[in-house]
All heavy atoms as an XYZ file, in Angstrom:
746
protein
N       2.655    -19.224     12.574
C       2.146    -18.665     11.340
C       2.156    -19.791     10.286
O       3.103    -20.533     10.189
C       2.975    -17.470     10.967
C       2.527    -16.777      9.678
S       3.568    -15.440      9.076
C       3.586    -14.307     10.390
N       1.139    -19.801      9.532
C       1.039    -20.787      8.433
C       2.242    -20.634      7.524
O       2.700    -19.569      7.169
C      -0.241    -20.565      7.631
C      -0.549    -21.695      6.663
O       0.286    -22.019      5.878
N      -1.718    -22.236      6.790
N       2.811    -21.761      7.112
C       4.034    -21.724      6.232
C       3.745    -20.899      4.946
O       4.708    -20.318      4.407
C       4.455    -23.085      5.886
C       5.142    -23.786      7.015
O       5.647    -23.177      7.919
N       5.209    -25.103      6.968
N       2.561    -20.933      4.479
C       2.222    -20.181      3.236
C       2.482    -18.705      3.480
O       3.049    -18.048      2.576
C       0.695    -20.366      2.868
C       0.524    -21.844      2.447
C       0.255    -19.444      1.782
C      -0.925    -22.226      2.221
N       2.154    -18.206      4.624
C       2.393    -16.840      4.946
C       3.783    -16.485      5.324
O       4.261    -15.406      5.090
C       1.370    -16.356      6.033
C      -0.041    -16.524      5.633
C      -0.922    -17.265      6.423
C      -0.584    -15.944      4.478
C      -2.224    -17.471      6.091
C      -1.851    -16.124      4.087
C      -2.701    -16.880      4.887
N       4.455    -17.458      5.938
C       5.842    -17.252      6.403
C       6.705    -16.875      5.183
O       7.499    -15.929      5.226
C       6.443    -18.455      7.056
C       7.875    -18.300      7.453
C       8.164    -17.416      8.555
C       8.892    -18.789      6.685
C       9.537    -17.202      8.892
C      10.199    -18.575      7.028
C      10.499    -17.779      8.115
O      11.829    -17.559      8.453
N       6.527    -17.561      4.080
C       7.369    -17.332      2.959
C       7.086    -15.912      2.333
O       7.956    -15.267      1.775
C       7.222    -18.332      1.797
O       5.839    -18.447      1.418
C       7.697    -19.711      2.294
N       5.857    -15.393      2.499
C       5.530    -14.095      2.031
C       6.165    -12.978      2.815
O       6.611    -11.997      2.269
C       3.992    -13.882      2.111
C       3.170    -14.529      1.047
C       1.691    -14.245      1.346
C       3.505    -14.020     -0.340
N       6.319    -13.195      4.085
C       6.741    -12.139      4.986
C       8.202    -12.282      5.336
O       8.832    -11.441      6.014
C       5.952    -12.093      6.264
O       6.011    -13.341      6.912
C       4.494    -11.813      5.992
N       8.855    -13.393      4.862
C      10.274    -13.615      5.177
C      11.088    -12.413      4.733
O      10.953    -11.949      3.563
C      10.736    -14.899      4.451
C      12.050    -15.367      4.892
C      12.361    -16.768      4.241
O      11.743    -17.111      3.239
O      13.217    -17.419      4.818
N      11.885    -11.905      5.606
C      12.756    -10.738      5.250
C      12.130     -9.384      5.477
O      12.717     -8.344      5.388
N      10.839     -9.438      5.797
C      10.143     -8.156      6.119
C      10.135     -7.905      7.579
O       9.996     -8.818      8.401
C       8.648     -8.188      5.661
C       8.346     -7.973      4.235
C       6.825     -8.108      3.983
C       8.791     -6.621      3.763
N      10.261     -6.652      7.996
C      10.079     -6.298      9.375
C       8.741     -5.685      9.565
O       8.451     -4.644      8.954
C      11.182     -5.262      9.818
O      12.474     -5.837      9.581
C      11.063     -4.873     11.240
N       7.855     -6.393     10.245
C       6.498     -5.885     10.456
C       6.519     -4.922     11.610
O       7.139     -5.196     12.627
C       5.580     -7.065     10.679
C       5.520     -8.089      9.513
C       4.596     -9.247      9.870
C       5.001     -7.390      8.250
N       5.819     -3.825     11.406
C       5.881     -2.655     12.362
C       4.568     -2.447     13.121
O       4.559     -1.563     13.966
C       6.202     -1.377     11.607
O       5.112     -1.029     10.777
C       7.458     -1.513     10.806
N       3.543     -3.163     12.827
C       2.222     -2.975     13.392
C       1.492     -1.685     12.769
O       0.493     -1.274     13.229
C       2.190     -2.836     14.968
O       2.644     -4.020     15.504
N       2.168     -1.117     11.787
C       1.548     -0.023     11.040
C       1.029     -0.626      9.773
O       1.763     -0.945      8.832
C       2.577      1.043     10.730
C       2.030      2.179      9.906
O       1.152      1.989      9.074
O       2.543      3.345     10.159
N      -0.320     -0.807      9.700
C      -0.915     -1.543      8.582
C      -0.640     -0.903      7.235
O      -0.380     -1.588      6.258
C      -2.403     -1.675      8.860
C      -3.159     -2.493      7.791
C      -2.651     -3.947      7.764
C      -4.693     -2.492      8.141
N      -0.576      0.434      7.193
C      -0.352      1.117      5.937
C       1.043      0.778      5.415
O       1.252      0.367      4.268
C      -0.473      2.568      6.109
O      -1.797      2.904      6.595
C      -0.193      3.376      4.808
N       2.065      0.888      6.327
C       3.454      0.614      5.892
C       3.672     -0.895      5.629
O       4.228     -1.268      4.618
C       4.423      1.002      7.012
C       4.593      2.487      7.167
C       5.544      2.779      8.308
C       5.577      4.296      8.545
N       6.456      4.601      9.709
N       3.117     -1.765      6.479
C       3.369     -3.172      6.347
C       2.685     -3.726      5.068
O       3.350     -4.516      4.327
C       2.862     -3.937      7.596
C       3.708     -3.658      8.851
O       4.873     -3.104      8.702
O       3.263     -3.983      9.942
N       1.490     -3.363      4.845
C       0.789     -3.893      3.630
C       1.495     -3.338      2.320
O       1.662     -4.074      1.379
C      -0.691     -3.542      3.616
O      -0.917     -2.135      3.646
N       1.887     -2.072      2.370
C       2.556     -1.512      1.247
C       3.927     -2.165      0.978
O       4.243     -2.605     -0.119
C       2.769      0.003      1.457
C       3.211      0.726      0.210
O       2.499      0.754     -0.802
N       4.348      1.353      0.261
N       4.649     -2.412      2.121
C       5.968     -3.081      1.953
C       5.842     -4.510      1.463
O       6.655     -4.987      0.690
C       6.741     -3.026      3.294
C       7.251     -1.660      3.611
O       7.436     -0.786      2.687
N       7.546     -1.357      4.829
N       4.769     -5.211      1.931
C       4.557     -6.609      1.504
C       4.280     -6.636     -0.027
O       4.901     -7.405     -0.740
C       3.391     -7.159      2.258
C       3.002     -8.596      1.853
C       4.065     -9.599      2.231
C       1.661     -8.998      2.468
N       3.439     -5.740     -0.494
C       3.110     -5.697     -1.929
C       4.334     -5.325     -2.737
O       4.635     -5.912     -3.811
C       1.982     -4.760     -2.184
C       0.581     -5.295     -1.675
C      -0.408     -4.178     -1.576
C       0.077     -6.437     -2.594
N       5.072     -4.328     -2.272
C       6.322     -3.933     -3.013
C       7.377     -5.023     -3.026
O       8.006     -5.230     -4.046
C       6.852     -2.654     -2.359
C       6.015     -1.391     -2.548
C       6.671     -0.240     -1.787
C       5.834     -1.037     -3.994
N       7.442     -5.776     -1.936
C       8.431     -6.877     -1.870
C       8.193     -7.864     -2.953
O       9.061     -8.498     -3.455
C       8.399     -7.524     -0.476
C       9.313     -8.710     -0.335
C       9.092     -9.372      0.999
C      10.039    -10.483      1.330
N       9.912    -11.691      0.546
N       6.918     -8.041     -3.310
C       6.512     -9.052     -4.309
C       6.270     -8.440     -5.672
O       5.593     -9.076     -6.474
C       5.333     -9.836     -3.765
C       5.692    -10.654     -2.588
N       6.275    -11.828     -2.673
C       5.449    -10.404     -1.260
C       6.550    -12.350     -1.463
N       6.060    -11.512     -0.575
N       6.804     -7.261     -5.886
C       6.738     -6.643     -7.185
C       5.305     -6.159     -7.608
O       5.008     -6.174     -8.778
N       4.541     -5.846     -6.658
C       3.146     -5.437     -6.901
C       2.955     -3.965     -6.607
O       2.024     -3.493     -5.870
C       2.161     -6.260     -6.058
C       2.316     -7.740     -6.265
C       1.876     -8.137     -7.648
N       1.666     -9.556     -7.725
C       2.200    -10.335     -8.604
N       3.085     -9.868     -9.479
N       1.975    -11.605     -8.634
N       3.733     -3.077     -7.173
C       3.706     -1.602     -6.932
C       2.369     -1.084     -7.369
O       1.812     -0.234     -6.668
C       4.839     -0.935     -7.702
N       1.773     -1.507     -8.436
C       0.510     -1.031     -8.883
C      -0.611     -1.299     -7.919
O      -1.413     -0.484     -7.649
C       0.153     -1.489    -10.276
C       0.939     -0.874    -11.385
C       0.593     -1.355    -12.746
N      -0.790     -1.000    -13.033
C      -1.466     -1.447    -14.095
N      -0.874     -2.260    -14.915
N      -2.710     -1.086    -14.296
N      -0.611     -2.494     -7.412
C      -1.578     -2.921     -6.360
C      -1.356     -2.084     -5.118
O      -2.319     -1.609     -4.491
C      -1.560     -4.421     -6.075
C      -1.992     -5.212     -7.303
C      -2.517     -4.754     -4.899
C      -1.830     -6.718     -7.165
N      -0.151     -1.850     -4.738
C       0.164     -1.058     -3.529
C      -0.375      0.387     -3.645
O      -0.989      0.830     -2.760
C       1.680     -1.039     -3.276
N      -0.111      1.025     -4.785
C      -0.599      2.354     -5.065
C      -2.096      2.375     -5.045
O      -2.718      3.282     -4.474
C      -0.021      2.887     -6.339
C       1.489      3.106     -6.326
C       2.029      3.314     -7.717
O       1.284      3.523     -8.697
O       3.313      3.195     -7.888
N      -2.693      1.453     -5.770
C      -4.161      1.352     -5.819
C      -4.759      1.215     -4.427
O      -5.688      1.857     -4.036
C      -4.514      0.168     -6.727
C      -5.929     -0.292     -6.604
N      -7.017      0.439     -7.097
C      -6.494     -1.402     -5.989
C      -8.165     -0.158     -6.820
N      -7.849     -1.280     -6.154
N      -4.177      0.272     -3.628
C      -4.694      0.045     -2.289
C      -4.579      1.303     -1.404
O      -5.512      1.562     -0.606
C      -3.974     -1.133     -1.636
O      -4.300     -2.311     -2.322
N      -3.527      2.057     -1.535
C      -3.410      3.321     -0.763
C      -4.492      4.311     -1.177
O      -5.071      4.951     -0.274
C      -2.031      3.920     -0.944
C      -0.870      3.162     -0.271
C       0.480      3.739     -0.722
C      -0.995      3.208      1.206
N      -4.762      4.397     -2.448
C      -5.802      5.291     -2.915
C      -7.199      4.841     -2.420
O      -7.973      5.622     -1.973
C      -5.811      5.367     -4.472
C      -4.641      6.180     -5.038
C      -4.852      6.450     -6.530
N      -5.096      5.241     -7.340
C      -4.207      4.486     -7.838
N      -2.929      4.770     -7.727
N      -4.550      3.415     -8.639
N      -7.435      3.535     -2.477
C      -8.731      3.053     -1.976
C      -8.888      3.274     -0.460
O      -9.947      3.675     -0.013
C      -8.880      1.515     -2.345
C     -10.103      0.966     -1.647
C      -8.974      1.337     -3.887
N      -7.805      3.127      0.232
C      -7.828      3.380      1.688
C      -8.147      4.783      1.996
O      -8.974      5.102      2.889
C      -6.501      2.938      2.324
N      -7.518      5.760      1.274
C      -7.790      7.141      1.557
C      -9.310      7.484      1.228
O      -9.928      8.119      2.001
C      -6.896      7.964      0.718
C      -5.476      8.069      1.234
C      -4.686      9.186      0.559
N      -4.270      8.877     -0.811
C      -3.149      8.160     -1.139
N      -2.358      7.763     -0.184
N      -2.889      7.932     -2.421
N      -9.777      6.909      0.096
C     -11.133      7.180     -0.270
C     -12.132      6.505      0.645
O     -13.096      7.115      1.046
C     -11.356      6.658     -1.686
C     -12.712      7.078     -2.246
C     -12.779      8.581     -2.416
C     -13.959      9.009     -3.298
N     -14.059     10.417     -3.428
N     -11.806      5.326      1.122
C     -12.664      4.644      2.095
C     -12.774      5.400      3.421
O     -13.871      5.518      3.992
C     -12.156      3.224      2.332
N     -11.666      5.959      3.809
C     -11.670      6.802      5.098
C     -12.565      7.974      4.918
O     -13.298      8.314      5.859
C     -10.229      7.125      5.396
C     -10.065      7.752      6.763
C      -8.611      7.936      7.084
C      -8.437      8.539      8.469
N      -7.014      8.740      8.816
N     -12.460      8.675      3.765
C     -13.284      9.849      3.483
C     -14.748      9.461      3.480
O     -15.588     10.170      4.098
C     -12.844     10.467      2.158
C     -11.457     11.135      2.247
C     -13.938     11.515      1.681
C     -10.854     11.486      0.970
N     -15.124      8.410      2.816
C     -16.451      7.973      2.767
C     -17.000      7.529      4.137
O     -18.111      7.797      4.480
C     -16.642      6.782      1.737
C     -16.492      7.188      0.301
C     -16.410      5.955     -0.554
C     -17.646      8.061     -0.118
N     -16.112      6.898      4.942
C     -16.537      6.509      6.269
C     -16.854      7.756      7.154
O     -17.887      7.761      7.853
C     -15.492      5.707      6.959
N     -16.024      8.729      7.040
C     -16.290     10.015      7.749
C     -17.628     10.604      7.264
O     -18.450     11.029      8.085
C     -15.134     10.953      7.521
C     -15.231     12.243      8.366
C     -13.988     13.141      8.176
N     -12.776     12.452      8.298
C     -11.799     12.415      7.439
N     -11.938     13.091      6.247
N     -10.670     11.717      7.570
N     -17.793     10.621      6.004
C     -19.021     11.240      5.438
C     -20.308     10.480      5.917
O     -21.337     11.123      6.149
C     -18.965     11.139      3.911
C     -20.114     11.776      3.163
C     -19.935     11.716      1.697
O     -18.819     11.418      1.145
N     -21.007     11.922      0.977
N     -20.216      9.163      6.053
C     -21.344      8.340      6.469
C     -21.395      8.021      7.899
O     -22.297      7.213      8.392
C     -21.484      7.132      5.534
C     -21.901      7.488      4.172
C     -20.959      7.607      3.144
C     -23.199      7.771      3.833
C     -21.336      8.015      1.879
C     -23.645      8.164      2.583
C     -22.654      8.286      1.572
O     -23.035      8.637      0.330
N     -20.429      8.502      8.687
C     -20.458      8.299     10.108
C     -20.148      6.873     10.610
O     -20.708      6.396     11.562
N     -19.311      6.190      9.834
C     -18.888      4.802     10.281
C     -17.382      4.837     10.614
O     -16.689      5.821     10.395
C     -19.219      3.789      9.217
C     -20.707      3.700      8.989
C     -18.518      4.049      7.886
N     -16.935      3.746     11.107
C     -15.569      3.630     11.654
C     -14.523      3.860     10.558
O     -14.393      3.081      9.641
C     -15.378      2.278     12.292
C     -14.092      2.141     13.048
O     -13.037      2.454     12.541
N     -14.214      1.643     14.255
N     -13.809      4.987     10.665
C     -12.808      5.362      9.642
C     -11.616      4.406      9.613
O     -11.125      4.091      8.537
C     -12.321      6.743      9.889
C     -13.381      7.821      9.660
C     -12.912      9.219      9.973
O     -11.734      9.536      9.745
O     -13.718     10.026     10.466
N     -11.166      3.962     10.724
C     -10.013      3.059     10.871
C     -10.368      1.719     10.139
O      -9.489      1.146      9.449
C      -9.574      2.895     12.269
C      -8.816      4.063     12.852
C      -7.832      3.580     13.863
C      -6.993      4.738     14.332
N      -5.946      5.104     13.487
N     -11.527      1.173     10.410
C     -11.910     -0.075      9.801
C     -12.003      0.080      8.277
O     -11.656     -0.809      7.525
C     -13.213     -0.625     10.396
C     -13.084     -1.195     11.772
C     -14.545     -1.592     12.275
C     -12.175     -2.356     11.841
N     -12.628      1.211      7.818
C     -12.782      1.470      6.396
C     -11.373      1.562      5.718
O     -11.161      0.999      4.685
C     -13.605      2.692      6.171
N     -10.493      2.284      6.389
C      -9.122      2.440      5.873
C      -8.415      1.051      5.756
O      -7.813      0.736      4.770
C      -8.365      3.390      6.774
C      -6.950      3.667      6.250
C      -6.197      4.599      7.127
O      -6.416      4.639      8.388
O      -5.410      5.410      6.593
N      -8.592      0.259      6.830
C      -7.981     -1.068      6.820
C      -8.560     -1.959      5.692
O      -7.810     -2.672      5.035
C      -8.185     -1.779      8.188
N      -9.896     -1.855      5.454
C     -10.468     -2.608      4.404
C      -9.871     -2.165      3.064
O      -9.620     -3.015      2.162
C     -11.938     -2.420      4.433
N      -9.692     -0.930      2.901
C      -9.140     -0.419      1.645
C      -7.718     -0.891      1.438
O      -7.301     -1.253      0.333
N      -6.920     -0.919      2.506
C      -5.519     -1.376      2.377
C      -5.468     -2.852      2.077
O      -4.577     -3.294      1.369
C      -4.765     -1.119      3.693
C      -4.467      0.345      3.994
C      -3.970      0.478      5.443
C      -3.458      0.909      3.019
N      -6.406     -3.636      2.604
C      -6.299     -5.064      2.471
C      -7.106     -5.736      1.363
O      -7.020     -6.915      1.158
C      -6.599     -5.708      3.818
C      -5.675     -5.345      5.005
C      -6.205     -5.956      6.289
C      -4.257     -5.861      4.680
N      -7.996     -4.963      0.744
C      -8.951     -5.511     -0.188
C      -8.289     -6.350     -1.340
O      -8.940     -7.246     -1.898
C      -9.944     -4.509     -0.707
C      -9.475     -3.628     -1.816
N      -8.529     -2.632     -1.692
C      -9.697     -3.759     -3.148
C      -8.270     -2.129     -2.865
N      -8.941     -2.746     -3.760
N      -7.113     -5.926     -1.723
C      -6.395     -6.658     -2.871
C      -5.160     -7.290     -2.373
O      -4.260     -7.565     -3.239
C      -6.142     -5.665     -3.966
C      -7.262     -5.539     -5.000
O      -8.145     -6.387     -4.972
O      -7.231     -4.548     -5.743
N      -4.984     -7.537     -1.121
C      -3.739     -8.075     -0.580
C      -3.376     -9.418     -1.153
O      -2.194     -9.801     -1.289
C      -3.685     -8.119      0.977
C      -2.301     -8.150      1.524
C      -4.546     -9.236      1.492
C      -1.509     -6.830      1.380
N      -4.364    -10.179     -1.607
C      -4.121    -11.449     -2.280
C      -3.340    -11.305     -3.577
O      -2.862    -12.293     -4.098
N      -3.194    -10.091     -4.037
C      -2.429     -9.785     -5.216
C      -0.965    -10.140     -5.076
O      -0.229    -10.090     -6.072
N      -0.496    -10.400     -3.900
C       0.913    -10.791     -3.706
C       1.126    -12.206     -4.401
O       2.288    -12.505     -4.743
C       1.405    -10.830     -2.272
C       1.320     -9.488     -1.618
C       0.547    -11.903     -1.461
N       0.027    -12.953     -4.522
C       0.170    -14.239     -5.235
C      -0.138    -14.115     -6.727
O      -1.117    -13.385     -7.028
C      -0.829    -15.192     -4.651
C      -0.565    -15.598     -3.204
C      -1.428    -15.202     -2.216
C       0.494    -16.369     -2.841
C      -1.231    -15.561     -0.890
C       0.750    -16.747     -1.546
C      -0.122    -16.331     -0.585
O       0.057    -16.662      0.702
N       0.588    -14.739     -7.569
C       0.270    -14.737     -8.999
C      -1.142    -15.346     -9.156
O      -1.537    -16.232     -8.392
C       1.321    -15.620     -9.649
C       2.434    -15.705     -8.648
C       1.805    -15.559     -7.304
N      -1.847    -14.873    -10.156
C      -3.205    -15.339    -10.374
C      -3.258    -16.862    -10.484
O      -4.199    -17.497    -10.024
C      -3.777    -14.756    -11.717
C      -4.119    -13.287    -11.520
O      -4.353    -12.821    -10.412
N      -4.191    -12.546    -12.660
N      -2.311    -17.486    -11.167
C      -2.392    -18.891    -11.327
C      -2.104    -19.680    -10.066
O      -2.312    -20.937    -10.019
C      -1.404    -19.362    -12.407
C       0.051    -19.073    -12.122
O       0.312    -18.098    -11.406
O       0.912    -19.790    -12.569
N      -1.729    -19.028     -8.974
C      -1.416    -19.744     -7.699
C      -2.543    -19.490     -6.673
O      -2.579    -20.232     -5.664
C      -0.157    -19.254     -7.087
C       1.093    -19.516     -7.931
C       1.402    -20.936     -7.926
C       2.649    -21.233     -8.771
N       2.877    -22.598     -9.064
N      -3.445    -18.564     -6.874
C      -4.426    -18.249     -5.868
C      -5.406    -19.356     -5.540
O      -5.724    -19.518     -4.344
C      -5.172    -16.955     -6.275
C      -4.300    -15.708     -6.258
C      -5.090    -14.494     -6.542
N      -4.177    -13.428     -6.780
C      -4.431    -12.264     -7.400
N      -5.673    -12.084     -7.788
N      -3.528    -11.358     -7.550
N      -5.871    -20.038     -6.509
C      -6.784    -21.156     -6.224
C      -6.130    -22.281     -5.439
O      -6.688    -22.730     -4.435
C      -7.446    -21.727     -7.540
C      -8.236    -22.961     -7.313
C      -8.301    -20.653     -8.199
N      -4.896    -22.568     -5.830
C      -4.139    -23.590     -5.136
C      -3.936    -23.204     -3.647
O      -4.140    -24.012     -2.743
C      -2.793    -23.805     -5.848
C      -1.822    -24.682     -5.085
C      -0.446    -24.659     -5.790
O      -0.355    -24.371     -6.950
O       0.509    -24.974     -5.063
N      -3.543    -21.959     -3.399
C      -3.335    -21.518     -2.053
C      -4.636    -21.418     -1.271
O      -4.702    -21.790     -0.081
C      -2.618    -20.175     -2.074
C      -1.241    -20.347     -2.603
C      -2.603    -19.483     -0.715
C      -0.549    -19.061     -3.002
N      -5.705    -21.053     -1.916
C      -7.047    -21.023     -1.283
C      -7.440    -22.448     -0.807
O      -7.998    -22.595      0.264
C      -8.100    -20.431     -2.211
O      -7.807    -19.091     -2.496
N      -7.169    -23.448     -1.667
C      -7.433    -24.769     -1.217
C      -6.647    -25.221     -0.022
O      -7.151    -25.816      0.902
C      -7.120    -25.746     -2.369
C      -8.182    -25.845     -3.433
C      -8.028    -27.052     -4.289
N      -9.045    -26.947     -5.393
C      -8.818    -26.511     -6.586
N      -7.573    -26.112     -6.940
N      -9.786    -26.454     -7.472
N      -5.361    -24.876     -0.021
C      -4.537    -25.199      1.116
C      -5.054    -24.537      2.484
O      -4.913    -25.122      3.513
C      -3.072    -24.801      0.873
C      -2.349    -25.642     -0.077
C      -0.936    -25.122     -0.313
C      -0.227    -25.986     -1.340
N       1.126    -25.521     -1.604
N      -5.600    -23.345      2.242
C      -6.096    -22.650      3.452
C      -7.555    -22.992      3.738
O      -8.163    -22.455      4.668
C      -6.007    -21.114      3.206
C      -4.535    -20.617      3.153
C      -4.582    -19.138      2.676
C      -3.886    -20.730      4.501
N      -8.107    -23.889      2.935
C      -9.499    -24.327      3.080
C     -10.518    -23.206      2.953
O     -11.490    -23.158      3.673
C      -9.718    -25.154      4.399
C      -8.822    -26.414      4.459
C      -8.945    -27.156      5.751
O      -9.733    -26.739      6.611
O      -8.205    -28.157      5.900
N     -10.233    -22.343      2.029
C     -11.119    -21.209      1.778
C     -12.080    -21.576      0.688
O     -11.807    -22.390     -0.175
C     -10.332    -19.964      1.297
C      -9.349    -19.399      2.301
C      -8.500    -18.302      1.661
C     -10.040    -18.909      3.571
N     -13.303    -20.985      0.663
C     -14.252    -21.259     -0.322
C     -13.788    -20.725     -1.685
O     -13.200    -19.629     -1.774
C     -15.599    -20.580      0.034
C     -16.670    -20.814     -1.002
C     -18.003    -20.060     -0.670
O     -18.008    -19.453      0.410
O     -18.842    -20.164     -1.481
N     -13.960    -21.515     -2.690
C     -13.575    -21.174     -4.038
C     -14.801    -21.168     -4.882
O     -15.480    -22.214     -5.027
C     -12.517    -22.150     -4.616
C     -11.282    -22.175     -3.707
C     -12.124    -21.746     -6.046
C     -10.306    -23.294     -3.973
N     -15.056    -20.060     -5.487
C     -16.249    -19.960     -6.422
C     -15.875    -20.651     -7.729
O     -14.734    -20.597     -8.218
C     -16.616    -18.471     -6.635
C     -16.977    -17.726     -5.354
C     -17.204    -16.243     -5.662
C     -18.206    -18.291     -4.733
N     -16.891    -21.152     -8.408
C     -16.634    -21.825     -9.704
C     -15.942    -20.891    -10.725
O     -15.010    -21.341    -11.433
C     -17.997    -22.199    -10.246
C     -18.852    -22.278     -8.992
C     -18.306    -21.282     -8.005
N     -16.330    -19.653    -10.752
C     -15.673    -18.743    -11.732
C     -14.223    -18.435    -11.386
O     -13.460    -18.030    -12.241
C     -16.490    -17.428    -11.888
C     -16.712    -16.733    -10.581
C     -18.018    -17.070     -9.909
O     -18.582    -18.127    -10.126
O     -18.478    -16.211     -9.088
N     -13.865    -18.710    -10.186
C     -12.407    -18.510     -9.796
C     -11.512    -19.638    -10.326
O     -10.345    -19.492    -10.411
C     -12.269    -18.396     -8.293
C     -12.863    -17.132     -7.693
C     -12.898    -17.056     -6.209
O     -13.396    -17.999     -5.551
O     -12.346    -16.085     -5.686
N     -12.132    -20.753    -10.560
C     -11.366    -21.916    -11.104
C     -11.226    -21.917    -12.549
O     -10.524    -22.708    -13.134
C     -12.068    -23.207    -10.601
C     -12.016    -23.363     -9.116
C     -12.447    -24.712     -8.644
O     -11.616    -25.622     -8.671
O     -13.596    -24.844     -8.197
N     -11.866    -20.978    -13.249
C     -11.759    -20.956    -14.727
C     -10.487    -20.381    -15.165
O      -9.902    -19.521    -14.656
C     -12.984    -20.149    -15.278
C     -14.293    -20.825    -15.016
C     -15.449    -20.004    -15.440
O     -15.319    -18.863    -15.936
O     -16.571    -20.518    -15.313
């Protein structure tokens, strides 16, 4: 596992339950509002997926993970993105 991620998950017991694990990760890093928001988005995404006949599990997972980067403080996200060689949009660097 990339060292960047190891420090995030250090001390967490991952259970293979995406709902619990993502919630616990966010809570461990003091991001209770993001955790609550992500759970609400996941529930709504699952409902919408059912309504439109698409994969509910994938929609739920997308809802849980859409703001997972919130474990990093805003001022660290660009730096970490560079280390991971992710594309950075010009407006993200402002």
